[in-house]
N, C-alpha and C positions, 0 to 999 in steps of 0.2 A: 631482506623482505620476508621475505619468503611470506609474510602474512599476509601480504595484498593478494598473493596467487592460491598460497595454499597446496599445489597441484591442483587442484579443481577445473583446470581448463580453463577454456575462453567463457565474456558478461553472463502512457496517456495521459492531461491531463485529463481531457475532456471525457465524461461517461464514455465507457467502451460496453457494452450491452450486448454481443454479440453471442460472445458463449455463455452468458446467461438466457441466451433465447434458444439456445440446445442443448439442455442438460443431458441429453447422452453422449455429448461430444467425448471423443476419446480422450481418458484419463493418463495423462503422462506421466505424476506423480502418484503410486500409490503407498499410504499409509497404511498399516495394520496393528494392532494391538501394541505399538510399540510403545518400550518402555527406556527408562535408561533413571541405574540409582547408582549413588554415589553414597554407599554404608547406608544410613537411615535416610535420607535425602532423596525425595522422590522430584527429580527436574522434569522427566517430563513420566507421564504416569498413565499410559494408556489410550495412546491416539491411533485416532483412525480418522486419514483424509485423503480425499481425491482431488488432485489441481487439474483441468482439464490443458489439452493443446490448446495453446493461441489464445491462454487468458490471464490477466493481472490480476493477480490473485494479494491480497493482503495478508498479513501475518499480526497480529497484533497484540500487547497484553504488559503488564505492569515488570519495573526489572523485577526477574527471578521467576517470570511466567512459566520458563521453558521453551520461551520460542526461539533464543539464540541458542541453545541445547538441538534442540529440533533441526534445526538451521543445518548445523556442524552435522549430523547423522544423514539425515537427504545427502548432504554432498560426501560424506564414508570419512569425513576427519575424525569423529568420534564412533564408537564402537556401538548400539542397540544392547541394552540387557537382556531386551526379548521385544517380539516381533520382527515383521517385518516391513524393507520399506524396498518397493521399486521404482527406478527410473525407466523409462522407457520399455518397460516390461524387463528390463534387468536388473536383477536385484543386488543392492547396495552394499559392496563387500565381495562381493560373488567374484568368480575368475574373470567373467566377460565387463564387468565395472570400469576397469582402467580404460579399457577402449571408448566405452559410451561416456566416458566420463571427458573428453575431449569436445563434448559437445555442448560442456557445462561453461558456464561463464559466474564468477563469482566475486562481488563487492564486499569485501569486508568491512565493517562498524570503525574501524582506526584502520589507516591507509596506512602503511608504512615502507619508504621507498628508500633507494639508494642518491642520496642529497649531493653524490659528488657527479653522478650521471647527468646528461640532458636529458628532455622528455621522449624525445625519436633513442635516444641513444637506451632508456628505459623500455619503452617498448618494443624495440629489436631484443632488448634482453628474455623478454617473456615472450615472445613471439618464439623465440629456439625454445624454451621451457614445454613451449603448444604447441611445438610441430609449426605453428603459423607461419604464415609469407611474408620476409620482411618487406616486401615491397607493399603488404597492407598497412603498415604502419603509421604512413604521414595521412591517409587519407582515413584512418582512426581519428587521430590526432586534430584532421580540419573536424570531425565529426563531433566531437565533443569543444569544438572552440577553442584547442590550443596550438592551432596551426603556427601561430602567431609566437608561440614561447618554445618551438620544437627543441631550437640548439639552444636554450637556455639552461642553467644546471639546476636541478630539481631543489638547491638548497637556496634557490632566489625564489620560487614558487610561494604562494600566497597559500593558506588552507585551502579555500575552494578551488584554484588552482589543482592542488595536490588528488583533492575528492575528484575532479573533474579527466585529472589521468587517473588515478583508478579505478575510474568508471571505464577507460579506454583499454586497459588492459582486458579488464573482465570481456570487451567485445571483440578481441582480438579471433580470430580464428572462427568468424560469426557463427558462435554458438548457437544453439535451438533454444536453451535454457537458460534463465539465467536469475540466479540467486543476489540480490540486494539488501544491504543491512545497515538501515538508515541513511541509505545514498543520498541526502540530499546535507548533510552533516557540513556546515563551513559553507552553504551556497547562497548568495545572494538569491534574490527576488529574480531578478534577470537572468540568471543560471537558472535556477528552478522550474522556471518556465522553460525554458531551455531543452533541461534533460526531460521531461514532460514530453516535452513535444517527440523527443527519441525515441521515446519508451511508446510512444502511438506508430511513430513509422516501424519500430521493430513488431509490434503486435500486427501491424496492416501484414509483414510476413510472413506472421506465423510462428512469433517467437512467444514463449511461454518464459512468463516469467513472475517471482516471488519475491518480495519484497515485504521488509520489517520498516517502521516509523513510529517515534512518537508526537508527529503533529498530527493529528488526528484530521484538522482542519484541511490542512494540503492532501490526503487520500480520500475523503470522503467522496467524494463527486469523480474520483478518478480510477477507481479500481471496478471488476468485475464483480470479485466475491472476494467476503473476508473471513481470516477465524479468530475468534478472542479467546484466548487463553488464558485458565488462570492456574494457579497452584497445578503446573505439568497439565493438567487437561484443556480439553475444546470445551469452551462454555457455549458456544455460540458459531453456527456456518451460516453463509449466506448471502445475499447482497445486503447494501444499507439500506435500502429500502422496506426487504423482508425483514430485518432485525430490528428496524423502529416496529412496523406494524406487529411483530411478534410480543415488542417491549411495551406495546397499548400506551407509548407516552405521549401526552396531552400535547396537542396544537397552540400555539401561538400566534394572534391574532390582531395586527395593532390598526388600527382606525384613524383618520385622517380625518376630526370633526373638529369644526367651527364652536365656540365655545357658545354659543346660541343655544346652538342644536342638541349637545348633549342630551339635557335630558329626555329628546323625544329619542336620542337611539338607545339609552338606558332602558325606556319604558317600551321598546318595540323588542327589543330584546329581554325584557321583564319573565316572559312565559316558557323561554329558554331553562336547562338545567347546564348550566356555564358551570365550571370552576371555578370561573375569577373573573370581572369586571371592576379595571382600576384606569383613574383619571392619570393619563399620563401628557406628558410636553407635545402638545398638537393633534389629540384626541384622545381615544382610550385604547386601553390593551386589555384582550380579552385572552383568557384560557380555557379550552373545551375538547371534550374525547372527539378521538379522529374520526366515529361515526356520525358526531354534529355538525360535523365542518359545512356541508352542503343545506342543511336547515339554516344555520348561520348566518351562508350566504344569499339564502334564499330571503331572509328577513329584511337581510340589510338592503338588497334591489326592490325592497316594497317602501323606499325611506326619500324615493323621491330628490335625488342629489345631496342629501342632507352628509352623506358619506363620501369624502372627495376622491379618497385615495386608501386600499388597503392593502395588507403585505401579508398572506400567510407563512410562518416559517415551522419549518419542520424540525421535529429534536435532530440536534446534532449527531456528529458520530462518536463527538465526546460524552454525548447523554447518554447514547447507546451503549457508549464502552462501558460507564461506570454503575449503569444498570443491571451489566455481564457479569460484570468482572469484581463487584464490589460484595 
């Protein structure tokens, strides 16, 4: 296996804004001028990054953007060509890093486990590798929802169960820092909900978490901050809302309007420099610049009930991602 541990030591769905409200929070991970070159290929090409204590940090990018390589360098699995990475003040790859790594948990994208072991035996195996207490194994299985399958062979586990077992091994030893690479792969919607509920609990306990995901809609309301990588560089860094505002992407406003009132609503909005006004099922669809939102809402309030409902749609994380990564 050993892919699931790689010697890295031990492992919210709701918005988790506490770290964002305290920009001076202590950085647990500092990355300075980090590069990784494979011949002419610059997989990571000059990254600077601070990840704060107790935040859920997202790292996103196209395949080949460099995020997995950066992950492995932060874990000490791949040496940097240049630059420095520190975890809790300790230089990755330095003489003190082996001890510091015991406080780090890692869930790789592709979890490889021994099929002939039971779930509980698997955790006992990793507990011995990590120096964690064997008594912690059963509670960790309970935490990830696998207590009922503790004595079943791993070969009988579904893909989602294997993923949860991989998460369980990452949680052994009560890590203070978790790296989670595509952690919800193979999980059903209920398991995804439970997974992020566990992350909320861990964050409340002060655990710092870094995760990658290609499912942008899943993480956009769950991460405190994120970095968008492309071509080995960090192209953008901040909260989802800050990146939306930086991109200055338009807002979409859906109005529920009776057919007989559509002309009156259009007339009320005619003086505003909207980007688009279109008929749609049940009413009108508007598109406007962000700074025009309140003027649009003010105009609509003057229509004496002709608009029965409205929905303001912010640009999605996917919209933001393609704006920066393309």
